[in-house]
C-alpha positions as YAML, in Angstrom:
chain: A
units: angstrom
residues:
- id: 1
  name: MET
  ca: [85.74, 19.36, -36.10]
- id: 2
  name: ILE
  ca: [83.43, 16.73, -37.74]
- id: 3
  name: TRP
  ca: [81.29, 16.17, -34.63]
- id: 4
  name: TRP
  ca: [80.61, 20.05, -34.17]
- id: 5
  name: PRO
  ca: [77.34, 20.14, -36.28]
- id: 6
  name: LEU
  ca: [75.88, 17.15, -34.36]
- id: 7
  name: GLN
  ca: [77.06, 18.61, -31.06]
- id: 8
  name: ALA
  ca: [75.53, 21.90, -31.95]
- id: 9
  name: LEU
  ca: [72.10, 20.31, -33.03]
- id: 10
  name: PHE
  ca: [72.17, 18.35, -29.63]
- id: 11
  name: VAL
  ca: [72.84, 21.55, -27.69]
- id: 12
  name: PHE
  ca: [70.06, 23.45, -29.54]
- id: 13
  name: ALA
  ca: [67.45, 20.54, -29.00]
- id: 14
  name: ALA
  ca: [68.51, 20.12, -25.38]
- id: 15
  name: SER
  ca: [68.34, 24.02, -24.57]
- id: 16
  name: THR
  ca: [65.07, 24.59, -26.33]
- id: 17
  name: THR
  ca: [63.57, 21.41, -24.59]
- id: 18
  name: MET
  ca: [64.82, 22.80, -21.27]
- id: 19
  name: PHE
  ca: [62.68, 25.86, -21.98]
- id: 20
  name: ASP
  ca: [59.77, 23.62, -23.00]
- id: 21
  name: ALA
  ca: [59.86, 21.89, -19.63]
- id: 22
  name: ILE
  ca: [59.90, 25.09, -17.88]
- id: 23
  name: HIS
  ca: [57.10, 26.22, -20.01]
- id: 24
  name: PHE
  ca: [54.99, 23.22, -19.07]
- id: 25
  name: LEU
  ca: [55.67, 23.97, -15.44]
- id: 26
  name: LEU
  ca: [54.60, 27.50, -15.68]
- id: 27
  name: HIS
  ca: [51.16, 26.21, -16.86]
- id: 28
  name: LYS
  ca: [50.93, 23.76, -13.96]
- id: 29
  name: TRP
  ca: [51.98, 26.40, -11.39]
- id: 30
  name: ALA
  ca: [48.96, 28.60, -12.21]
- id: 31
  name: ARG
  ca: [47.11, 26.54, -9.61]
- id: 32
  name: SER
  ca: [49.95, 25.85, -7.22]
- id: 33
  name: ARG
  ca: [49.40, 26.31, -3.61]
- id: 34
  name: PHE
  ca: [52.73, 28.28, -3.45]
- id: 35
  name: ARG
  ca: [52.18, 31.91, -4.17]
- id: 36
  name: LEU
  ca: [55.60, 32.50, -5.64]
- id: 37
  name: LEU
  ca: [54.96, 29.76, -8.26]
- id: 38
  name: ARG
  ca: [51.64, 31.35, -9.04]
- id: 39
  name: ILE
  ca: [53.25, 34.57, -9.46]
- id: 40
  name: ALA
  ca: [55.80, 33.13, -11.98]
- id: 41
  name: ALA
  ca: [53.00, 31.46, -13.88]
- id: 42
  name: SER
  ca: [51.19, 34.83, -14.10]
- id: 43
  name: TRP
  ca: [54.05, 36.30, -15.87]
- id: 44
  name: HIS
  ca: [53.59, 33.69, -18.70]
- id: 45
  name: GLN
  ca: [49.97, 34.22, -18.76]
- id: 46
  name: VAL
  ca: [50.87, 37.80, -20.03]
- id: 47
  name: HIS
  ca: [52.10, 36.02, -23.14]
- id: 48
  name: HIS
  ca: [48.82, 34.26, -23.75]
- id: 49
  name: ARG
  ca: [46.91, 37.48, -23.43]
- id: 50
  name: PHE
  ca: [49.15, 39.03, -25.93]
- id: 51
  name: LEU
  ca: [48.30, 36.26, -28.36]
- id: 52
  name: ASP
  ca: [44.96, 35.10, -27.16]
- id: 53
  name: ARG
  ca: [43.02, 31.75, -27.81]
- id: 54
  name: GLY
  ca: [41.28, 33.28, -30.93]
- id: 55
  name: MET
  ca: [44.83, 34.02, -32.37]
- id: 56
  name: ARG
  ca: [44.37, 37.77, -32.01]
- id: 57
  name: VAL
  ca: [47.40, 39.80, -31.27]
- id: 58
  name: HIS
  ca: [46.93, 42.51, -28.64]
- id: 59
  name: ARG
  ca: [49.48, 45.20, -29.45]
- id: 60
  name: ASN
  ca: [48.98, 47.10, -26.21]
- id: 61
  name: LEU
  ca: [50.67, 44.18, -24.47]
- id: 62
  name: ILE
  ca: [53.93, 44.32, -26.56]
- id: 63
  name: LYS
  ca: [56.02, 45.75, -23.73]
- id: 64
  name: ALA
  ca: [54.66, 43.56, -21.08]
- id: 65
  name: ASN
  ca: [55.19, 40.48, -23.37]
- id: 66
  name: PHE
  ca: [58.81, 41.56, -23.75]
- id: 67
  name: TRP
  ca: [59.46, 41.54, -20.07]
- id: 68
  name: ALA
  ca: [57.11, 38.73, -19.11]
- id: 69
  name: HIS
  ca: [58.00, 36.18, -21.96]
- id: 70
  name: LEU
  ca: [60.78, 37.17, -24.37]
- id: 71
  name: VAL
  ca: [63.39, 37.95, -21.70]
- id: 72
  name: PRO
  ca: [62.78, 34.89, -19.54]
- id: 73
  name: GLU
  ca: [62.67, 32.68, -22.70]
- id: 74
  name: PHE
  ca: [66.01, 34.04, -23.85]
- id: 75
  name: VAL
  ca: [67.73, 33.85, -20.38]
- id: 76
  name: THR
  ca: [66.44, 30.22, -20.00]
- id: 77
  name: THR
  ca: [67.57, 28.91, -23.34]
- id: 78
  name: LEU
  ca: [70.96, 30.85, -22.95]
- id: 79
  name: MET
  ca: [71.51, 29.32, -19.55]
- id: 80
  name: GLY
  ca: [70.66, 25.87, -21.05]
- id: 81
  name: THR
  ca: [73.15, 26.35, -23.66]
- id: 82
  name: VAL
  ca: [76.09, 27.67, -21.78]
- id: 83
  name: ILE
  ca: [75.88, 24.72, -19.28]
- id: 84
  name: PHE
  ca: [77.14, 22.44, -22.00]
- id: 85
  name: LEU
  ca: [80.49, 24.08, -21.65]
- id: 86
  name: LEU
  ca: [81.05, 21.79, -18.86]
- id: 87
  name: VAL
  ca: [81.05, 18.76, -21.28]
- id: 88
  name: MET
  ca: [81.53, 19.98, -24.78]
- id: 89
  name: PRO
  ca: [84.12, 22.05, -26.81]
- id: 90
  name: TRP
  ca: [83.26, 25.75, -26.70]
- id: 91
  name: GLN
  ca: [82.77, 26.21, -30.49]
- id: 92
  name: PRO
  ca: [79.36, 24.43, -30.92]
- id: 93
  name: VAL
  ca: [78.02, 25.95, -27.66]
- id: 94
  name: ALA
  ca: [79.18, 29.43, -28.79]
- id: 95
  name: PHE
  ca: [77.49, 28.81, -32.06]
- id: 96
  name: ILE
  ca: [74.12, 27.90, -30.49]
- id: 97
  name: ALA
  ca: [74.56, 30.75, -28.02]
- id: 98
  name: GLY
  ca: [74.88, 32.95, -31.00]
- id: 99
  name: VAL
  ca: [71.74, 31.58, -32.68]
- id: 100
  name: HIS
  ca: [69.63, 32.22, -29.62]
- id: 101
  name: CYS
  ca: [71.02, 35.81, -29.28]
- id: 102
  name: TYR
  ca: [69.99, 36.13, -33.06]
- id: 103
  name: PHE
  ca: [66.50, 35.09, -32.44]
- id: 104
  name: PHE
  ca: [66.16, 37.40, -29.29]
- id: 105
  name: VAL
  ca: [67.42, 40.34, -31.34]
- id: 106
  name: LYS
  ca: [64.98, 39.36, -34.11]
- id: 107
  name: HIS
  ca: [62.07, 39.09, -31.53]
- id: 108
  name: LEU
  ca: [62.97, 42.66, -30.43]
- id: 109
  name: TYR
  ca: [62.72, 43.98, -33.99]
- id: 110
  name: ASP
  ca: [59.45, 42.06, -34.57]
- id: 111
  name: GLU
  ca: [58.15, 43.36, -31.31]
- id: 112
  name: GLY
  ca: [57.45, 39.77, -30.43]
- id: 113
  name: ILE
  ca: [55.08, 39.36, -33.55]
- id: 114
  name: ASP
  ca: [57.19, 36.72, -35.23]
- id: 115
  name: VAL
  ca: [56.20, 33.90, -37.62]
- id: 116
  name: ASN
  ca: [54.97, 31.68, -34.70]
- id: 117
  name: HIS
  ca: [53.13, 34.84, -32.85]
- id: 118
  name: MET
  ca: [50.97, 36.42, -35.44]
- id: 119
  name: ALA
  ca: [47.21, 36.84, -35.95]
- id: 120
  name: MET
  ca: [45.54, 33.88, -37.77]
- id: 121
  name: LYS
  ca: [42.03, 33.37, -39.00]
- id: 122
  name: ARG
  ca: [42.64, 29.63, -39.42]
- id: 123
  name: VAL
  ca: [45.25, 27.04, -38.42]
- id: 124
  name: ARG
  ca: [46.56, 24.61, -41.10]
- id: 125
  name: GLY
  ca: [45.64, 20.98, -40.62]
- id: 126
  name: ASP
  ca: [48.85, 19.56, -41.96]
- id: 127
  name: ARG
  ca: [50.97, 20.71, -39.15]
- id: 128
  name: GLY
  ca: [54.58, 19.74, -38.45]
- id: 129
  name: VAL
  ca: [55.41, 16.41, -36.68]
- id: 130
  name: PHE
  ca: [59.01, 16.75, -35.75]
- id: 131
  name: ARG
  ca: [59.52, 20.46, -36.49]
- id: 132
  name: VAL
  ca: [57.34, 23.13, -34.66]
- id: 133
  name: ASP
  ca: [55.76, 25.23, -37.41]
- id: 134
  name: PRO
  ca: [53.53, 28.18, -36.96]
- id: 135
  name: SER
  ca: [50.25, 26.16, -36.99]
- id: 136
  name: TYR
  ca: [51.74, 23.75, -34.35]
- id: 137
  name: HIS
  ca: [52.67, 26.69, -31.99]
- id: 138
  name: ALA
  ca: [49.31, 28.27, -32.76]
- id: 139
  name: MET
  ca: [47.65, 25.14, -31.35]
- id: 140
  name: HIS
  ca: [49.27, 25.83, -27.96]
- id: 141
  name: HIS
  ca: [47.72, 29.35, -27.87]
- id: 142
  name: ILE
  ca: [44.33, 27.79, -28.74]
- id: 143
  name: GLN
  ca: [44.68, 24.94, -26.51]
- id: 144
  name: PRO
  ca: [47.20, 25.97, -23.72]
- id: 145
  name: THR
  ca: [47.18, 22.48, -21.99]
- id: 146
  name: ALA
  ca: [49.01, 20.88, -24.97]
- id: 147
  name: PHE
  ca: [51.52, 21.56, -27.64]
- id: 148
  name: TYR
  ca: [54.35, 22.91, -25.49]
- id: 149
  name: SER
  ca: [57.31, 22.32, -27.72]
- id: 150
  name: SER
  ca: [58.82, 25.42, -29.07]
- id: 151
  name: PHE
  ca: [61.35, 24.61, -31.92]
- id: 152
  name: ILE
  ca: [61.95, 20.79, -32.19]
- id: 153
  name: ASN
  ca: [59.05, 18.52, -31.06]
- id: 154
  name: VAL
  ca: [61.01, 16.77, -28.37]
- id: 155
  name: PHE
  ca: [59.04, 17.54, -25.20]
- id: 156
  name: ASP
  ca: [55.84, 16.87, -26.58]
- id: 157
  name: MET
  ca: [56.90, 13.46, -27.98]
- id: 158
  name: ILE
  ca: [58.35, 12.40, -24.71]
- id: 159
  name: PHE
  ca: [55.48, 13.38, -22.59]
- id: 160
  name: GLY
  ca: [52.64, 12.87, -24.94]
- id: 161
  name: THR
  ca: [51.36, 16.39, -25.01]
- id: 162
  name: ALA
  ca: [50.94, 16.95, -28.69]
- id: 163
  name: LEU
  ca: [47.22, 16.50, -28.43]
- id: 164
  name: LYS
  ca: [44.45, 17.70, -26.21]
- id: 165
  name: LEU
  ca: [41.66, 15.18, -25.28]
- id: 166
  name: GLN
  ca: [40.18, 16.86, -22.21]
- id: 167
  name: GLY
  ca: [36.90, 18.16, -23.23]
- id: 168
  name: GLN
  ca: [37.27, 17.30, -26.80]
- id: 169
  name: ARG
  ca: [34.18, 15.95, -28.61]
- id: 170
  name: VAL
  ca: [35.08, 12.75, -30.47]
- id: 171
  name: THR
  ca: [32.58, 10.81, -32.76]
- id: 172
  name: ILE
  ca: [33.55, 7.23, -33.54]
- id: 173
  name: LEU
  ca: [31.72, 5.86, -36.55]
- id: 174
  name: GLY
  ca: [31.83, 2.22, -36.05]
- id: 175
  name: GLY
  ca: [32.25, 2.58, -32.33]
- id: 176
  name: THR
  ca: [30.29, -0.58, -31.58]
- id: 177
  name: GLY
  ca: [33.14, -2.78, -32.98]
- id: 178
  name: ALA
  ca: [36.02, -4.09, -30.90]
- id: 179
  name: PHE
  ca: [38.50, -1.24, -31.84]
- id: 180
  name: GLY
  ca: [35.83, 1.42, -31.37]
- id: 181
  name: ARG
  ca: [34.80, 0.24, -27.95]
- id: 182
  name: ALA
  ca: [38.44, 0.01, -26.60]
- id: 183
  name: MET
  ca: [39.31, 3.46, -28.02]
- id: 184
  name: ALA
  ca: [36.23, 5.00, -26.53]
- id: 185
  name: LYS
  ca: [37.13, 3.78, -23.08]
- id: 186
  name: ARG
  ca: [40.61, 5.24, -23.45]
- id: 187
  name: LEU
  ca: [39.26, 8.54, -24.72]
- id: 188
  name: MET
  ca: [36.75, 8.89, -21.97]
- id: 189
  name: ARG
  ca: [39.35, 8.10, -19.47]
- id: 190
  name: ALA
  ca: [41.46, 11.01, -20.84]
- id: 191
  name: GLY
  ca: [38.53, 13.39, -20.45]
- id: 192
  name: ALA
  ca: [37.05, 13.27, -24.06]
- id: 193
  name: ILE
  ca: [33.44, 13.54, -24.59]
- id: 194
  name: VAL
  ca: [32.75, 10.52, -26.87]
- id: 195
  name: ASN
  ca: [29.80, 9.77, -29.24]
- id: 196
  name: ILE
  ca: [29.63, 6.46, -30.59]
- id: 197
  name: VAL
  ca: [27.65, 6.15, -33.76]
- id: 198
  name: GLY
  ca: [26.72, 3.22, -36.04]
- id: 199
  name: ARG
  ca: [25.93, 3.22, -39.74]
- id: 200
  name: GLU
  ca: [22.62, 5.05, -38.94]
- id: 201
  name: GLY
  ca: [24.84, 8.24, -38.31]
- id: 202
  name: LEU
  ca: [25.44, 8.16, -42.09]
- id: 203
  name: SER
  ca: [21.98, 9.18, -42.88]
- id: 204
  name: ASN
  ca: [21.80, 12.72, -41.55]
- id: 205
  name: TYR
  ca: [25.41, 13.47, -40.13]
- id: 206
  name: SER
  ca: [23.88, 15.51, -37.31]
- id: 207
  name: TRP
  ca: [26.93, 14.74, -35.26]
- id: 208
  name: ALA
  ca: [29.27, 16.63, -37.67]
- id: 209
  name: PRO
  ca: [28.79, 20.29, -36.25]
- id: 210
  name: GLU
  ca: [29.12, 18.84, -32.64]
- id: 211
  name: THR
  ca: [32.46, 17.02, -33.34]
- id: 212
  name: ASP
  ca: [36.14, 18.01, -33.08]
- id: 213
  name: ILE
  ca: [37.79, 14.58, -33.75]
- id: 214
  name: LEU
  ca: [36.15, 12.00, -36.06]
- id: 215
  name: ILE
  ca: [37.30, 8.34, -35.84]
- id: 216
  name: LEU
  ca: [36.40, 6.13, -38.89]
- id: 217
  name: ALA
  ca: [36.29, 2.61, -37.50]
- id: 218
  name: LEU
  ca: [33.85, 1.15, -39.84]
- id: 219
  name: GLY
  ca: [34.73, -2.24, -41.23]
- id: 220
  name: THR
  ca: [33.46, -5.44, -42.80]
- id: 221
  name: ARG
  ca: [34.74, -8.52, -44.51]
- id: 222
  name: LYS
  ca: [31.28, -9.19, -46.40]
- id: 223
  name: GLU
  ca: [31.92, -9.04, -50.10]
- id: 224
  name: ALA
  ca: [28.57, -7.46, -50.96]
- id: 225
  name: GLU
  ca: [29.20, -4.52, -48.49]
- id: 226
  name: ALA
  ca: [33.05, -4.14, -48.28]
- id: 227
  name: PHE
  ca: [33.51, -1.28, -50.77]
- id: 228
  name: SER
  ca: [30.44, 0.57, -49.27]
- id: 229
  name: ILE
  ca: [31.34, 0.16, -45.67]
- id: 230
  name: ASN
  ca: [35.23, 0.29, -46.01]
- id: 231
  name: LEU
  ca: [35.34, 3.00, -48.59]
- id: 232
  name: THR
  ca: [32.43, 4.86, -49.72]
- id: 233
  name: GLU
  ca: [30.59, 5.58, -46.30]
- id: 234
  name: PRO
  ca: [33.61, 6.62, -44.34]
- id: 235
  name: VAL
  ca: [34.86, 8.86, -47.23]
- id: 236
  name: ALA
  ca: [31.42, 10.56, -47.38]
- id: 237
  name: ALA
  ca: [31.36, 10.97, -43.64]
- id: 238
  name: GLY
  ca: [34.85, 12.48, -43.68]
- id: 239
  name: GLU
  ca: [34.00, 15.06, -46.41]
- id: 240
  name: VAL
  ca: [30.90, 16.19, -44.64]
- id: 241
  name: PHE
  ca: [32.90, 16.62, -41.36]
- id: 242
  name: ILE
  ca: [35.64, 18.57, -43.13]
- id: 243
  name: ASP
  ca: [33.05, 20.74, -44.62]
- id: 244
  name: ALA
  ca: [31.31, 21.33, -41.35]
- id: 245
  name: CYS
  ca: [34.60, 22.61, -39.96]
- id: 246
  name: ARG
  ca: [35.59, 24.93, -42.72]
- id: 247
  name: ASP
  ca: [34.66, 28.23, -40.70]
- id: 248
  name: ARG
  ca: [36.41, 27.07, -37.51]
- id: 249
  name: LEU
  ca: [39.77, 28.25, -36.29]
- id: 250
  name: VAL
  ca: [41.04, 24.75, -35.90]
- id: 251
  name: PRO
  ca: [40.35, 22.37, -38.94]
- id: 252
  name: ALA
  ca: [38.71, 18.83, -38.85]
- id: 253
  name: GLU
  ca: [40.74, 16.15, -37.32]
- id: 254
  name: ILE
  ca: [40.11, 12.51, -38.74]
- id: 255
  name: TRP
  ca: [41.63, 9.21, -37.61]
- id: 256
  name: GLY
  ca: [41.16, 6.63, -40.21]
- id: 257
  name: VAL
  ca: [41.56, 2.96, -39.32]
- id: 258
  name: GLY
  ca: [43.27, 1.09, -42.15]
- id: 259
  name: SER
  ca: [44.81, -2.40, -42.19]
- id: 260
  name: GLU
  ca: [48.08, -4.00, -43.17]
- id: 261
  name: ALA
  ca: [46.08, -5.86, -45.80]
- id: 262
  name: GLU
  ca: [45.81, -2.52, -47.68]
- id: 263
  name: MET
  ca: [49.44, -3.20, -48.76]
- id: 264
  name: PHE
  ca: [49.41, -6.73, -50.16]
- id: 265
  name: GLY
  ca: [45.91, -8.26, -50.09]
- id: 266
  name: SER
  ca: [44.04, -9.35, -53.04]
- id: 267
  name: ASP
  ca: [40.51, -10.28, -51.80]
- id: 268
  name: ILE
  ca: [37.60, -7.62, -51.52]
- id: 269
  name: TYR
  ca: [38.47, -6.66, -48.05]
- id: 270
  name: ALA
  ca: [42.01, -5.84, -48.82]
- id: 271
  name: LEU
  ca: [41.02, -3.97, -52.12]
- id: 272
  name: SER
  ca: [38.44, -1.84, -50.27]
- id: 273
  name: LYS
  ca: [40.97, -0.88, -47.57]
- id: 274
  name: ALA
  ca: [43.71, -0.13, -50.24]
- id: 275
  name: ALA
  ca: [41.00, 2.19, -51.97]
- id: 276
  name: PHE
  ca: [40.39, 4.01, -48.80]
- id: 277
  name: ALA
  ca: [44.07, 4.40, -48.06]
- id: 278
  name: ASP
  ca: [44.53, 5.74, -51.69]
- id: 279
  name: TYR
  ca: [41.73, 8.32, -51.10]
- id: 280
  name: ALA
  ca: [42.95, 9.39, -47.66]
- id: 281
  name: ALA
  ca: [46.58, 9.78, -48.91]
- id: 282
  name: LYS
  ca: [45.50, 11.71, -52.09]
- id: 283
  name: PHE
  ca: [42.86, 14.04, -50.51]
- id: 284
  name: TRP
  ca: [43.32, 14.30, -46.68]
- id: 285
  name: ALA
  ca: [47.07, 13.73, -45.88]
- id: 286
  name: ARG
  ca: [48.86, 17.01, -46.15]
- id: 287
  name: ASN
  ca: [45.57, 18.85, -46.57]
- id: 288
  name: PRO
  ca: [45.50, 22.28, -44.77]
- id: 289
  name: ASN
  ca: [41.83, 21.71, -44.13]
- id: 290
  name: VAL
  ca: [42.17, 18.47, -42.21]
- id: 291
  name: THR
  ca: [44.55, 16.86, -39.75]
- id: 292
  name: TYR
  ca: [44.43, 13.33, -40.96]
- id: 293
  name: ARG
  ca: [45.94, 10.31, -38.97]
- id: 294
  name: HIS
  ca: [46.21, 6.92, -40.67]
- id: 295
  name: ILE
  ca: [45.98, 3.91, -38.15]
- id: 296
  name: VAL
  ca: [47.46, 0.71, -39.60]
- id: 297
  name: PRO
  ca: [47.00, -2.33, -37.37]
- id: 298
  name: SER
  ca: [48.05, -5.90, -37.78]
- id: 299
  name: SER
  ca: [45.16, -8.34, -37.55]
- id: 300
  name: PHE
  ca: [43.52, -8.02, -34.14]
- id: 301
  name: ARG
  ca: [40.81, -10.08, -32.46]
- id: 302
  name: SER
  ca: [37.34, -8.66, -33.51]
- id: 303
  name: LYS
  ca: [34.20, -9.77, -35.02]
- id: 304
  name: LEU
  ca: [36.14, -9.57, -38.43]
- id: 305
  name: GLY
  ca: [38.29, -12.58, -37.32]
- id: 306
  name: TRP
  ca: [41.12, -13.70, -35.23]
- id: 307
  name: GLY
  ca: [44.27, -11.80, -34.61]
- id: 308
  name: ALA
  ca: [47.46, -12.00, -32.45]
- id: 309
  name: MET
  ca: [46.80, -8.70, -30.78]
- id: 310
  name: SER
  ca: [43.65, -7.56, -28.86]
- id: 311
  name: ALA
  ca: [41.63, -4.45, -29.87]
- id: 312
  name: ASN
  ca: [42.59, -2.95, -26.53]
- id: 313
  name: THR
  ca: [46.32, -3.24, -27.51]
- id: 314
  name: VAL
  ca: [45.64, -1.60, -30.77]
- id: 315
  name: ALA
  ca: [43.67, 1.34, -29.25]
- id: 316
  name: ALA
  ca: [46.47, 1.76, -26.58]
- id: 317
  name: VAL
  ca: [49.43, 1.95, -29.01]
- id: 318
  name: SER
  ca: [47.35, 4.00, -31.46]
- id: 319
  name: LEU
  ca: [46.69, 6.67, -28.67]
- id: 320
  name: PHE
  ca: [50.20, 6.54, -27.45]
- id: 321
  name: LEU
  ca: [51.56, 7.58, -30.84]
- id: 322
  name: ILE
  ca: [48.76, 10.03, -31.67]
- id: 323
  name: ARG
  ca: [49.31, 11.85, -28.44]
- id: 324
  name: ARG
  ca: [52.90, 12.32, -29.64]
- id: 325
  name: GLY
  ca: [51.95, 14.00, -32.75]
- id: 326
  name: PHE
  ca: [52.28, 11.20, -35.16]
- id: 327
  name: VAL
  ca: [50.10, 11.19, -38.36]
- id: 328
  name: TYR
  ca: [50.91, 7.59, -39.56]
- id: 329
  name: ILE
  ca: [50.33, 5.15, -36.77]
- id: 330
  name: PRO
  ca: [51.69, 1.68, -37.36]
- id: 331
  name: VAL
  ca: [50.55, -0.94, -34.80]
- id: 332
  name: THR
  ca: [52.32, -4.00, -35.94]
- id: 333
  name: LEU
  ca: [53.63, -7.35, -34.94]
- id: 334
  name: THR
  ca: [54.72, -8.21, -38.55]
- id: 335
  name: GLY
  ca: [56.61, -5.05, -39.62]
- id: 336
  name: VAL
  ca: [54.31, -4.71, -42.59]
- id: 337
  name: ALA
  ca: [52.93, -1.37, -41.38]
- id: 338
  name: PHE
  ca: [56.30, 0.11, -41.39]
- id: 339
  name: LEU
  ca: [56.78, -0.77, -45.02]
- id: 340
  name: ASN
  ca: [53.29, 0.38, -45.82]
- id: 341
  name: ARG
  ca: [54.28, 3.78, -44.65]
- id: 342
  name: ILE
  ca: [56.32, 4.22, -47.89]
- id: 343
  name: LEU
  ca: [53.52, 3.07, -50.13]
- id: 344
  name: PHE
  ca: [51.09, 5.39, -48.20]
- id: 345
  name: GLY
  ca: [53.28, 8.31, -49.11]
- id: 346
  name: LEU
  ca: [53.25, 7.32, -52.66]
- id: 347
  name: ARG
  ca: [49.44, 6.80, -52.88]
- id: 348
  name: LYS
  ca: [48.75, 10.52, -52.91]
- id: 349
  name: HIS
  ca: [50.20, 10.57, -56.54]
- id: 350
  name: HIS
  ca: [47.39, 8.43, -57.99]
- id: 351
  name: GLY
  ca: [43.66, 8.07, -57.08]
- id: 352
  name: GLY
  ca: [43.46, 4.21, -57.60]
- id: 353
  name: LYS
  ca: [41.13, 2.54, -59.90]
- id: 354
  name: HIS
  ca: [38.79, 1.29, -57.13]
- id: 355
  name: VAL
  ca: [38.41, 4.89, -55.78]
- id: 356
  name: GLN
  ca: [37.42, 6.06, -59.18]
- id: 357
  name: GLN
  ca: [34.95, 3.24, -59.48]
- id: 358
  name: HIS
  ca: [33.21, 3.58, -56.13]
- id: 359
  name: ILE
  ca: [33.47, 7.21, -55.10]
...
């Protein structure tokens, strides 16, 4: 009896992930050389015409969406549930089967226009990480080659499909540094259009309207410039970019490069990095107008100094986690970045004295 809730949760996650896997294949089959697979894929495309890339609902396709999407989804998840009768007690399996039946009946009542399938003028930037919320699923309709998870973000976390990079316009401020160069190579390899900008890009911000993702990789240990380069300039660039995206369907996305020094350091570099983390946590994290990801690496080899990791390793691990939907990105050999996650969550409750002095 005590294990039934855990077994039920497992069955629900497994059955919905099974549908997500088939969902992924339906998109891949659209270009299959086999006609039968292309036909199967075409049924799913009815659903994407029902709720199109502009997040507009086409009510004339309600009946077609029922037969081409709602019925196949229900049958798939129900089959993925019932199969667990082979290895589990019937009670948790029957409960989850009932849950799927409830959702199906509700979808019928809603005519397929449920909380995850309704018209939107703007997606929220603070989307779910582990749970698929309406804005997360909306991203799949806007960018159909990513964001496949339907209820619990298992499939996207396993296969790294919680982010679209192909064709995305990425601006890296500080892209001439070790991390910026390493990240640029990996992004271009993934099909992104990368624009590397130095400090001169802070004079007119002409890059902002042509950017989908902004990476703030500026950094210095020079005391005279630390607060300017590590705090004031990236914050200003981020705010300009957020404002440039206010009329877009998808809000701005910013990746900020922090440091483990933001947790415990006492020199000017650490204080400036801590001030940036304060600002990002308070004004960007969990903000509906921006998707903010905070990268916290241990020391790595760069012009700023020696480190046990290479910049390429930091870029690789960062991108691995980001493609799985994470918004706090610890890249650590010391474990400090994991502890810093707690502090980063608390930073939003105060502005920090250095933020108030320099912003």
